[in-house]
N, C-alpha and C positions, 0 to 999 in steps of 0.2 A: 332605077335611074343610075346611069353611069357616074363615075367620079367627076368627069368633065362637065356633064349636064348639071350635076349637083352644084359644082363650083359656079357655073354660069347662072344658076337660079339664085344662089346666094348673092352674087354680084348685082343681079337685077334688083333684089330686095334692098341691098345696100344703097343703090342709086336712088330708089324711090324713097328710102328712109331719109337720106340727106336732103332731097328736094322738099319733102314734107317738113323737116326740121327747119330748113331755111325759110320756108313760108311762115311757119309759126314764129320764128324769131323776128321776122319783119313786123308781123302784126303785134306780137307780144311787146317788143321794144317800143313800138309806136304807142301802145296803150299805156305802158308804165311811164314813159317819158312825158307824154301829153299830160297825164294826171299829176305827176310829181312836180312838173315845171311850175305850177301855180300854188303848190302847197303852202310855202312860206308867205306868199302874197295873201292867200285866203286868211291866214291867221292874223296878219297885220291889218288888212282892210275890212274884213267881215267881223272878226272877233275883237279887233282893236288891241291886240297884245303883241307888241314887238318882241317882248322878252321871251315869248313862247314859240316864236316862228321856227326856230331850229328843231323843235321836237317832232314836227311832221316828217322831215327827212330822216331823223333818227329812228322814228317808229317804223318807217318803211324799210330801212336797212336792217333793223332788228327783226322785223317780221320775215324778211327774206332769209335771214340766217336760221331762225327757228323753224321755218317751214321746210327747210332743206331735209330734215330728218323724216317727217311724215312722207314727203315725196319719195325719198329713198326707200322707206319701208313699203310703200305701195308698189314701187317698181320691183322690189325683191319678191313680193307675193303675187303680183298680178301683171307685171311687165311695165315697160316704159310708157305705153299708150295710156294706161290708167294713171300712172304716177304723174306724168306731165299734164294730161288732160284735166285731172282734178285740181292740180295746183294752179293752172291757168284759170280755171273756173273760180277758184277761191279769190284770185286777183280781181276778177270781174265783180264778184260779190263785194269785195272790199271797196272797189271804186263806187259802187252804188251806195254803200253805207256812207262813204265820205261825201257823196252828193247830198244825201239826206241830212247828214250832220251839218253841212254848210248851209243848207236851206233853213234848218231849224236852229242853227247857231248853238250846237251842243259840242263843246270842244272834246270831252273824253270820247265821244262817239267818233269824232274825226280821227283821233289817234287809233281807235280800233279799226276803222276803215282803211287807213293808210298802212297799218301793220299787215292786214290781210292783203292789201294791194302788193305787198312784198312777195306774194305768191307768184306774181308775174315775173319778178326778178329771179326767184328760186327756180322756176320752171325754165327760164332762159339759160340759167347757169348749168342746170343738169342736162339740158338738151345737147350741150357740147359732148357730154359723155355718151349719150345715146348714139351719136354718130360713130362711135368706135366699137359698138357691140359686134358688128359683122365685118368691120374693116380688117384687112390683113395687118399684121404687126408692122410691116414696112410702110403702110399707108395710113396709120392711125393719126399721125400728126396732121397730115393734110386734111383728112376728113373732119377732125375736130376744129381745125383752124377755119375751114369754110363756114361752119356754123357760127363760130365766134365773129367772123367778118360780117355775116349777114345782119348782125345786130345793128350795124352802122346805120342802115337805112331808116329803121324805126327811131333809133336814138336821136338822129339828127333832125328828122322830119317832125317828130312828136311835139317839141316845144313850139314849133311854128303854127300848130293848130290851135293855139290858145285863143287867138282873135276870132277865127271862124266859129270855134266851139262856143265862145261867149255870145256871139250873135245868135247861134242856134238856141242856146239856153234862154236868151231874152225872148225869142219868138215863142218859146214854150212856157213863158211865165216863170222861169227859174232864175235864181241868182246867176248873173253872167260868169262870175268866177267859178261857179260849179260846173260850167260847161265842159271843161277838160275832163272832169270826173265822169261825166256822161259819155263822152267819146271814149275814154279809157275803158269803161265797162263794156261798151259795144265791141271795141276792137279786141279786148282780152277774151271776151266770150267767143269771138270769131277764131282767135288763136286756139281756144279749147276745142272748138269744132273741127278745125284743121287737123289737130292731133288725133282726136277720137275717130274721125272719119278717114284720115289719110295714112296713119301709122299702122297699116295692116299689110302683111303680117307684122306682128310686134318684133322688133329687132332683137331684144333681149331674150324673149321666149324662143325665137327662131334659132338664135345662137345656142341656147341650151339644148334644143332638140337635135341640132346638127352636130353637137359636140364641139362647136367652134370655140366655146368658152370653157372648156374643161368638162370632165365627167362627174365631178363631185356635185351633189345637189346643193341648193341654197340652204344656208343654215337658218334654223328657225329660232334663233335667240334674239336678244335685244339688238336692234340695228346699230345703235351707237357703240355698244360693247363689241359687237362683231367688227365694226369699222376700226376702232382703236386697236383691237387685238391684231388684226391683219396688218395694219400699218406698222405697229411697233415691232413686228416680227421680221420686217423687211427693210434694211437700210436704204435701198433705192426708193421705196415708198416714203420713208421719212424725208428723204431729200426732195422728192416731188411735192410732198405736203408743205414742207418748210418754204420751198421756192414759191409756191402759189400764195401761201399766207403772207409771207414777208413782202413779196412783190406787190400784192394787192394793198396791204396796209401802208406801205411807203407811198404808193400812188395816191390813195385816198387822203392820207394825212397831209401831203404837200398840196394836192390839188384843191382841197376845200378851203385852204387859207390863202391861196394865190389871189383870188378876187379882192380879199380884204387888204392884202399887201399892195395891190395895184391901186385900190381906192385911196389908201393913205397917201399915195404919191400923186393923186390927182388924175389918174387915168379915167377916161370916159367909159360909159357902159358899153359902147360899141367896140372900143379897143379891148376891153376885158372879154367880151363875147368872142372876138376874133382869136384871142390867145387860147381860150378854152376850146374853141373849134379846132385849132391846130393841135391841141392836146388830144382831143377825141380822134382826130385823124391819125395821130401817132398810135393810139390804142388799137384801132381796128383796121385801118387801110392796108397795112402790111402783114396782118396776121396770116394770110395764106403763105407768104414768104417764110414766116417763122415755122409754119407747119412743114413746109418743104425742107427747110434746113434741119428741123428736128428729125425727119425721116432719113435725110441723106447724110448729114454730118453727125447726128446723134443728139439725144435728149440733153445729156449733161453739158456738152459744149455750148449748146444754145442757152441753157440756164446760166452758165458762167458768163456768156456774152451779155445776157440780160442784166445780170448784176453789175457788170462793168458799165453798161449804158445807164443804168439807174444811178450809179455813183457819179457819172459825168453830169447827169441831169440835176442832181441836188447840188453839185458844185457850182453849176452855172446859175441855177435859180437862187441858191443861198447867198451868192455874192452879188446878185443884181440889186440895183438901187430900187427904192420904192417907185411905184408907177409902172411905166412900160419901157422895155428895152429889148433890143435884139437878143441879148443873152437870156433874158427871162423867157422869151418866146421859144428859143431853141431848147432851153431847159425843160419847158413843159412838153414840147414835142418828144424829146428824148425820154421824159417821164412816161409818156404813153407807150413809146416803142419798147422800153425796157419791161414795162408791165406786160406787153404782148408776148415778149420772148419768154418770160417766167411763167405766164399763165398757160400758154400753149404747150411749151416743152414740159413744164412741171405737171400739168394735168395728164399729158400723154404718158410720162414716166410713171405717174401714180397708177394709171390704168395697166401699164405693162407689168408692174411689179407685184401685183396681187392676184390670187386665184379669182377666176371669173365669178364664182359663186359669191365672193365677198365684194365684188366691185361696186354694186349699188350702195352698200353700207359704207364702204371706204369713201366713195365719191360724195355721199351725203355728209359724212363726218368732215370731209375736207371743206365743203361749202359752208357748213355750220361754223367751223373754226375761222375760216376766212372772213365770213361776215361779222362775227363777234369781234375779231381783232381789228377789222377796219372801222367798225362802229366805235370801239374804244379809242383807237388812234385818232379818229376824227373829232371825238369829244375832247381828248386831251390837247389836240392841236391848238384850239383856241386859247387854252390856258397857257401853253408854252409861248405862243406868239404874243399874248397879252403881257406876259411877265418878262420874257427874254428876247423876243423878236423872231422874225421870219428866218433869219440866218441860222439861229440856234435850232429851230425846228428842222431845217434841212440837214444840219449836222447830226441831230439825233436820228434822222432817217438813215443817214449814211452808216451809223453804228449798227442799226438793225440789219443792214445788208451783210454784216459779217456772218449771220446765222446760216444762210445757204452754203457759204464757203466752209464753215465748220462741219456742216452735215456732209459735205463732199469729202472732207479730210478724215472723219472718224473711221470709216471702213478701211481706208488705207493704213491708218495708224494701228488698227486692230490686226490687220493682216501682217504688218511688219512686226508687231509684238509677238504674234503666234509663230512667225518664222524664226525669230530669235530664240523663242522658248524651245522650239523643236531642235 
């Protein structure tokens, strides 16, 4: 096969890969959001424990973080198809376990189920990296951002299925609030089938065969160790990691306490829902623009722009009075927009900065740290708001945003020091 024919074949596989990933993101996002939307309500209404209602969301976030490493390990050994397909399947199993736990009213089993349900989130996050395996360097940002954008459809539509899912469950003799878990299991299972059936040929294995991802074979050591070693050896990779982790942590920390802040000011549920919808639109609607900018302008400028937008968001949100205000709505939109810039550009930079053989390990390590940091930030957010207020929470988030700037400055300082020494 000539070089031109080979390049054309790779482009055809890349187009098919992105289409398959987009389809899986829609189904996977739908399954996770449908199931998680009722988690806290299940604990309150079925188990009668208001004090434990937050643990369901925490278990799902923690599960997504911890399952990132097995998914990466499977990808390193067997390719993206197996890694993503198995992780989506685990999410489906988790939804079924949560359904059984709700029906039998076994709370520990519900936490196990929702933790495994995090597999759907873990697969969705790592799908963005699968879009870059065969993409040319100049187009990685756009490929990654399209997959991120496709999450919007499922994430927005999923919670709206709670009512119909409850009616379906009632007709089957199941607890109505367990209905979204049933829908989640079916849809996540469909996502697994989409990946297992459609992601052929496997983009990661194809890239290795074609030499598009480097000639060195994948390392057969611990996936976490391989990931951290590769990241620490590359200052751009450190910047990409810090940008993703900090951007995600700031977004989650502020977002989870915004409904509480609005409720204290007397805002209605419909108004709160509107503000969160605006926030979600900021996260996903413009992600293809962020990918285009990352490819055209550069990864680092987009990360820096994301940091500036996040600073503006916490300034607006942190100074807004309780309840609803235009400033708070604008702040939550910018919170999503800044997250999008840091997530898309940071993830792309992280992929660019390491050898291809290390990419699955690096990407899994990034998602692990991102999930753990966000879970910790979300847990601490309630304590901070309860003790000091919503404004202080936003101020603390602003302090966190210094980390990506420091990561940008360290290589320049080292270079200047080496120049002076010479």
